[in-house]
C-alpha positions as CSV (number, residue, x, y, z in Angstrom):
1,M,23.1,28.9,-1.7
2,R,24.2,25.2,-1.5
3,L,22.9,22.1,-3.3
4,T,23.7,18.7,-2.0
5,L,23.0,15.8,-4.4
6,G,23.3,12.2,-3.3
7,L,23.1,9.4,-5.8
8,S,22.9,5.7,-5.2
9,G,22.2,2.5,-7.1
10,W,18.5,3.1,-6.4
11,T,18.5,6.2,-8.5
12,K,18.1,4.3,-11.8
13,N,16.1,1.4,-10.3
14,D,12.6,1.0,-11.8
15,W,11.3,0.1,-8.2
16,M,9.2,-2.9,-9.2
17,A,10.8,-5.2,-11.7
18,A,14.4,-5.1,-10.8
19,S,13.9,-4.9,-7.1
20,A,11.1,-7.5,-7.0
21,L,9.1,-5.4,-4.5
22,D,5.9,-6.6,-6.1
23,Q,6.9,-10.1,-4.8
24,L,6.3,-8.9,-1.2
25,V,2.6,-8.3,-1.8
26,P,0.4,-11.3,-0.9
27,P,-1.0,-13.0,-4.0
28,V,-4.6,-11.9,-3.6
29,V,-7.0,-10.7,-6.3
30,V,-8.4,-7.4,-5.2
31,D,-11.7,-6.5,-7.0
32,D,-13.6,-3.2,-6.8
33,P,-16.1,-4.2,-4.0
34,L,-13.1,-5.3,-1.9
35,L,-11.3,-2.1,-2.5
36,E,-14.5,-0.1,-1.5
37,K,-14.7,-2.1,1.7
38,I,-11.1,-1.4,2.6
39,A,-11.4,2.3,1.7
40,A,-14.5,2.6,3.8
41,A,-12.7,1.1,6.8
42,F,-9.8,3.4,6.2
43,Q,-12.0,6.5,5.9
44,R,-13.5,5.9,9.4
45,D,-10.3,7.1,10.8
46,T,-7.3,7.8,8.6
47,S,-4.9,7.3,11.5
48,Q,-5.8,3.7,12.2
49,S,-3.3,0.9,12.6
50,F,-3.2,-1.9,10.1
51,Q,-4.8,-4.2,12.7
52,Q,-7.7,-1.8,13.2
53,I,-8.3,-1.6,9.4
54,V,-8.3,-5.5,9.3
55,Q,-10.8,-5.6,12.1
56,H,-13.1,-2.9,10.7
57,A,-13.1,-4.4,7.2
58,Q,-13.4,-7.9,8.6
59,L,-10.7,-9.3,6.3
60,A,-7.7,-11.5,6.5
61,P,-4.5,-9.6,7.0
62,A,-3.1,-10.7,3.6
63,T,-6.3,-9.5,1.8
64,A,-6.2,-6.2,3.7
65,A,-2.5,-5.7,2.8
66,A,-3.1,-6.4,-0.8
67,G,-6.0,-4.0,-0.9
68,L,-4.2,-1.2,0.9
69,N,-1.2,-1.7,-1.5
70,R,-3.6,-1.4,-4.5
71,L,-5.2,1.7,-3.0
72,A,-1.7,3.2,-2.5
73,L,-0.7,2.4,-6.1
74,L,-3.9,4.2,-7.2
75,G,-3.0,7.2,-5.0
76,Q,-5.9,6.8,-2.7
77,V,-4.0,6.1,0.6
78,I,-0.5,6.9,1.8
79,H,1.4,5.6,4.8
80,D,3.9,7.7,6.6
């Protein structure tokens, strides 16, 4: 049996504050009705592209991105 362990500077990163990844998200307030609209558009076909979700939800790209990010943080959607 062999175990390979690789460590980097990201190992002890808190992923939000120190890396400022939260600064990449558009500054949009995402309320519950908006989240439901985006989730409904996503549920139509879970293999949609971002542009298809924007079209189905009839939202601006920045709004859709913020909503999808919020849904991902809530564990409702995942992108591979």
